Structure formats: structure tokens, C-alpha cells
N, C-alpha and C positions, 0 to 999 in steps of 0.2 A: 389590587388596583393596577390598571394598565394605562400607560401614557403613550402618547405618540413618540416621545423621546425614547422610551424603553423599546418600543417596536422597531424604531430605526436602529437603535444600538444592537439589537439581536440580529437584524438583517445585515448590518455591517460586519458583525462578528462571524455570521454564517458565511458571508462572501469571502472573508479572510480564511476561514477554515477550508472552504472548498477549493482554494488555490492548491491545496495538497493533492488534488486529483491530477493535475498536470505533472506535478513532481513525482507522484506515484507512477504515472505513465512512463516517465523517463527512466525511473528505476527498473520497471518491468522490461522496458526495451533493452536496457543494459544487460539485464539478466538473460534475456533471450539471446543476445549476441554471445554472452559468455557460454551459454548452453550449446550454441552452434559450434563454438570452438571446442567445447568438450566432446561433442559428437565427432568432430574431426579427429580428435585424439583417440577416441574409441575405434574409429575406422582404421586409423594408423596401426593400432594394436593388432587388428585382424590381418593386416597386410604385411606387417613387419617380418613375420616368420621367425619368431623367437626360437633360439636353439633348444631350449627346454622349458619346463614348467617353472623352474626357479627364476629364469630370466623374465618370464611373463609376470610372475608374482612381484618381482622387483619393480617392473614398470608400473604395475597397479599400485603398489605401496608408495613408490617415490614420485609418481607423476599423476596418475588418475585420482587417487584418493585426495591428495592435497588440493588438486584443482577443483574437485567437487565440493570439498569443504569450504574452499574460498568462495565459490559461487553461492553456496548456502549462506555463509556469513554475510556476504555482500548483499544478498537479497533481503536478509533479515534487517541489516542495518539501513538499507535503502527504502524499506517499506514500513517498518514498525511505527515510526513517529507519524508518518502520513496516514496510516490506517487509524491511529488513535484520533488524529485531527478530524478525519472523515466521520468517525463514530460520534465525536463531539458535535460535528455539524448536523448529523442526523438527529441527535437529541435536541439541539437548538431548534431545528426546523419543526420537530414535533411540538415543542412548547409554543412556538410561534403560531403554528397551525391551530392548536387548541385555542389560543387567545383570539385569533382572528375569527374562528368559527363561533366563539361566544359572542363576539361583536356582531357578526352577521346574523346570529339567531336572536338578537335583541337583548342579550344579557349585558349590554354595555353599561347600563345604569348600575348593575351589580359590580362590574369591574372598575368603573370609574369612581365609585364611592358615593 
């Protein structure tokens, strides 16, 4: 059975879940900025003129790898929950679509009881 109240409830929940899109956009922009900074660090490593391979490896181990791991962790933390909410929104939208198609196709009497 489908009611107008249930349809409105799904639409409201869907709108709430879709707010994650803008939050996800912000997280991705932050990650893009972080990656630009990482690129600068990589360029610096080419221009620095390390004395030997050990010094270059030390820079990689102490600077580049921690920075890259931080970007990865930040990206994961900033996107995971929002992606879950968007997946939930997709599921809700699909259920709403099916219900509305059934109403459109004349199955309203079956749904309304």
C-alpha cells in the first residue's frame, strides 16, 4: 500500500541524502588542493639536487610518503559517509520511481488497497 504521506516522506529523505553531494564536492576539492601541494613537493624533489640516493630516499620516506598517506586518509574520511548516503538516495529514488510508475500505469488500486 502506498500513501501520499509515504511518498512525501521518501521525497524528504531523498532530498536530505542528496545534500551529501555538495559535501562530497567540498571533500573532493580539498583533496584536489592537497594533491596540488603534493605535486609541488614532488617537483621540489626533482629540483633539490640531493647529495646521494640515501638523502633522496630519506625525503621520500619522511616527507612524500606521509603526505600521500595523509591525502589518502583525508579523502577516505571525507567521502566515505557521503558516498554511502548517495547510494542510499539512489535506492530510495528507485523505490519511489517504481511506486510512481505503478500509480501512473493504473495499478493505484492495487497499491492503495
